[in-house]
N, C-alpha and C positions, 0 to 999 in steps of 0.2 A: 575626702580624697576620692577621685573617680578613675575609671580605667578608659583608655583610648586605644583604638586600632589606628594604624597609620601605614601609608605608603610613602617611601622616600627614595631618593637617588643617592647612591654612594659615589666615591671618588672615581670609580671605573664606569660610571654611567649605567650601572645596573639597578633595577628596581628592587627594593627590599621591603618586605612586609613584616609587621610586628605589632606588639601590644605594649603599652607603657602606662604607668600609674602617675597621676599628677592631680593637682587641685583644680586647675583650669586648663582650657585648650591652649592658651598662650604659654603656660608653663610647660605643657607637654611638647610644644614646638621648640622651646628653648632646650629642653633635654635631648630632643632628637638632633638638634644642631650641634650640641656638645659631643655627640657621638660621631660627628663628621659626616652627617647626612643632610640632604636638602629635602625637607618635607614636601610632599605633593598633596596628600589628603590626610586629615585627622578627623576621626569620628568617635564620638563618645559611645561607650558600651553600656547599655541599660542594665539594671540589676537583674532583669529576667534572663539576660543573655549570659550573665556570669556563671561559670561552671561551679556546680556544687557536688559534693560527694566526699570521697576519701582518696588517699594516695596508697598504692600498693606497698606492702611492707618492704619489699626488696628495693623499691625506689627510695623509700625513706632511709634505708640502711646506706645506700649509695650516697644520698644527700649528706648524711652525717659524716661518712668517711671523707667525702670531698671537702667538707668544711673543716674537718680536723686537720687534713693534710695542708690545706690552704693556709690556715691559721698558724700551723707549726712552722711553715716555711716563710712566714712573714709577708705573704702576698696580701694585696688589698682585697677586702671583702667585696667591694663593689665590682672590681674587675673580674674576680673569680665567679661571682654570681652571674654576671653577663655571659661568661663562657658556658656555665652550666645551663643557663636559660636557653642559649642557642642550640643546645644538644638534647634537651628534654623533649619528649613527645607527649607527656601527660599534661592535659590542658589546665588542670587545677594547679599542679606544681608550677607550670609556666606563669600562671597568674600570681602565685605566692612569691615566686622569685622576682617578678616585676615589682610587686609591692615592697619586697625587701630592698631591691636596688634603689627605689625612690626614697624609702623611709630612712635608709642608712645615710643617704646624702643629706637628709634633713636632720641628721644627728640623733635619730631614735635608736633605742636598744633593740637587740634581736628578740629578747624575751617579750617585749611589748608588741613586736610584730607578730610573733607566734600566737599571742593571746587573741588575736583577731580570728584565728582559725581553730576554735575549740573542738570542732568535729574532725580535725586532721591530726592535731598534736595533743597527746594526752597531758593531763595535769602534771604528772611527774616529769615529762619531757620539758615543759615550760619552767617548772621549778628548778630543774637541774641547769638549764641554760641561764636562768637568773643567778643561780649560785656561782656558775662559772664566770659570769660577768663581774660579780662582786669580788670574787677571789682572784680574778685575773688568770684563771686556768681554763678558759673557754675551749682551747684546742684539746686539752685532756678530757674535758667533759664530752665533747663530740666523739672523741675516740672511744670513750667508755660507753656512750650511748650506742655507738655502732656495734660494739661487741655484745652488749646486752640485747639489743634488738635482733641481732643475728641469732643469738641463742634462743630467743622466743620464736623467731621465724623457723628455725631448725626443728624445734619441738612441734610446732603447728604442722609443718610439712610432714613429719614422721607420722603424726596422728592421722592426717588426711590420707597419706599414702597407704597406711594400714587398712583404712576403711574403703579403699577403692574397689577391691575385689568383692566384698559383700554388697556394695552398692550396685556393681555391675550385675551380680547374680539376682538381686532383688528387682532391678529394672527389667532384666530379661524375663523374670518370672511374671511381672505385671504385664509386659508387652505380649507374651505368649498367651496369658490368660485373657487379655483383651481381644487378641486375634481370634481365639476360639469362641469367645462369648459373642462377639459382634459379627463374625463372618461365617464360622463353621456351624455353631449350634442353631442359628436361625434357619439354615438350609435343611438340616436334619429335622429340626423341630416341625417345620411346615409339613414335611412328609408324614410324620407320625401323627400329628394332630388331625390331618385330613383323613387319615385312615379310621378315625373314630374308635381307636383301640383303648381298652382300659389301661391307663398308665399310672405308675406310682405318683403320689402327690408331689414329691420333690421334683421328679422328672418333668411333670406337667408344668410346675411353677418355673423351672429353669428354662424350658422351651418357650413358654409364654413371655417371660421377662426378656429373654434374649431377642425375640422377634419384635417386641414393643420398643426396646431401647435401641436396636439396630436401625430403626427408622429415624432416630434422632442422633446418629453417630457424630456428625460434624459439630452440632451445638454442644454435645457432651464433651468432645475433645477440646473445643475452644474454652468451655467453662472450666474444665479440669486444669488447663494450662494457666488460665487467669487465676484460679484459686491457688495453684502452686506458686505463682509469682507473688501474689499478695501475701501468702504465708511466709515466703522467703523475706520479703521486704518488712513484714511485721516483726520478724525476729530482731530487727535493729532497735525496736522499742524495748526499753528496759522492763516495762510492765509485762509485755508478752514473754520476754525471756524468763522473768521471775515465775510466770504461770507455768511455762514449760518445765522449768527446774522443779517446781512444786509437784508437777504431774509425774515426773520420773523419779522423784525422791524415794518412793517405796521400793524401787529396784536397787538392791544392794550394790551390784557391780557398777552400774552407771553412776549411782550416788557417790561411791568411793572415788571413781575416776574424776568426776567434776570437782570434788573437794581437793584432790591432790593437784589438779591443774591450778586451782585457786591458791593452794599453799605454795606451790612452786612460784607462781606469779607474785604473791605477796612477799615471799622471802627475797626474791630477786629485786623487786622494786624498792623494798624497804632498805635492803643492804646497800643498794646503789645510792639512795638518797642520803643515808647517814654517812656513807663514805665521802660524799661530796659536801659534808658539813652542813646539811640541812637540819634544822632543829628536830629532835626526835618526835615531838608532838605533831609537827607538820608532816613529817615523814610517815607516821602511823596513819594519820587521817587520809593522806593521799593514797597510800598503798592499800588500805582497807576499802576505800571508795572505788577502787579500780577492779574489785573482784565481782564475780558473777553470783556467788552464793549469797542470798539475802541475809542469812544469819551472820555472815562475816561483815557485810556492809553496815549493819546496824551498830557494830562495835566501833565504827569510825568516830562516833560522837561521844562514846563513854570512855574508851581506853585512854585517849589523849588527856582527858580531864583527870583520870587517876594518876597518870604519869606526872602531871603538874603538881599533884599532892605529895609527890615524893615516893610513890610506890614503885617497886621493881617490875620491869616488864615481864619477867618469867613468872612472878607471882600472879600478875594480873591475868595473863593468858591462861594460867592454870585454873584460876577461879572462874573463868568464863565457862569452862567445861566443853568447849567446842573445838579446841585445838588438841592434836594428838600429843601423847606424853613425850615422844621423841623431840618435838619442837620445843616443848617446855624445858627439857633437859639441855638441849643445844643453846637455847636462849640464856639459861642460867650459867652455862659454861662460858658463853661469850661475854656475859656481864662480869664474871669473876676475873677473866683474863684480859678484859678490855679489848676484845677482838670480835665484838658483836657483828660488825659488818662482814668480815671474812667468814665467820662461822655460819651466818645466815645465807651467805652466797654459796657455801659448800652444801648447805641443807637444800637450797633451791636446786642445785645440780643433782642431789640425791633423789629428790621428788621427781625431777624430769626423767631420770632413769627408771624410777618406779612406774611412771606414766607409760613409758615405752613398753615395759613388760606387760602392764595391765591391758594396754591396747592390743598387743599380740594375743594375749589370752582371750580377750573379748572377741576378736575376729575368729579365733579357733572355735569359740562357742557358737558364734553367729552362723558360720558357714554350714555346719551340719543341721542346724535348726532351719535355715533357709531351704536346704535340700529336702528336709523332711516335709516342710510346708509345700514345696513344689510337688513332691510325691503324693501328698494327701489331696492337693487340689486336682492334679491330673487324674488320680484314682477316682475321685468323686465324679468328675466329668465323664470318665470312661464308663463307670458303672451306670451313670444316668443314661448314657447312650446305648450301652449293651443290653440293659434290662428290657427296654421296649423291643429291641431286635429279637431277643429270645422269645418275647411274648408273641411277636408276629410269626416267627418260625413255628412256635407251638400251635398257633391258630391254624396255620397252613397245614401242618401235619394232621391236626384233628379233622380239618375239612377234607384232606386227601384220604384219610383212613376211615372216615365215617361211612361212605357207601360200601367199601369193601367189607367193613365189619358187619354191615347190615345183611350182606349176602351170606 
């Protein structure tokens, strides 16, 4: 199946532009005519021109909400998707909706369509959609997905919001330090170095380095921006994320925060899957594979096998030694009362509240630490500048007092 861009005339003699998915150019023309348009031009879109990337979480939430409402009211999926397609501004979502519109007319299932975009839709998303198609409760599944995605989005927003202030302080600290190092210190340094005065070793090094690096200011700035962009893009790779997590693992506060984020995500995804009648082994594998902590992900291959042997979930997670006792107790209670899905959902909410509190505590610790670092950095620079000034003043006093002392 290929993608085509087209220009066509509608009933009011207005030119309309759009994109459509079809197997051939002729089939694309037929689909355009079915929409009541007279095609003018149809051009194939090469694979290089196709948009890649991801869809913002808020748009995915809107997408799920729209589909749940549309299915609940009995509207045709094809008609509803065309309306959503005309309103969306996200190029990737536009392409996906075009693919959905075409594939639904060809009799394909939604879950099959979503599987073509593994970088956009998570494995649990596709599993739930398939479960909804099998059970005939697709509207309920999309409504449930909307609420769960919204809960995850809310948590991420709170975490990011709490880190805004420390990020601004850190950025300002780096900017002020760079301003002093590249523009102020070189001017002062040239004066003192030309005076041939005896300077402290650190002061001489600071002046010499600032003068040398200020001559290459533009290449350094460009190189720094490129490195930051590459570092940001590399975080999308699982190998890099695992390395970063391993690097911060010795820091107790950060380690606990990452683990609780993973526990909240695991409990929410797992409870969502088993509530939708997904087999518990598949639900465990999908939920564990979606986590960031490598120690949890490795369990996605062992725990399902133990479940198949008839062992209880609470006993298995207790034996691993990596899950907290609270989760073991809640899982055991859920198994005894046959309410594992709701119990784990409540546990996910509990961990999300714990994350909010820990993030607040973390920011309260980071703020004074950043202020202290700013003070230390400014103090070092001031002392480095004041020390040679005092030296110059002392030399002048000695020179001025020398002849009078001789008399």
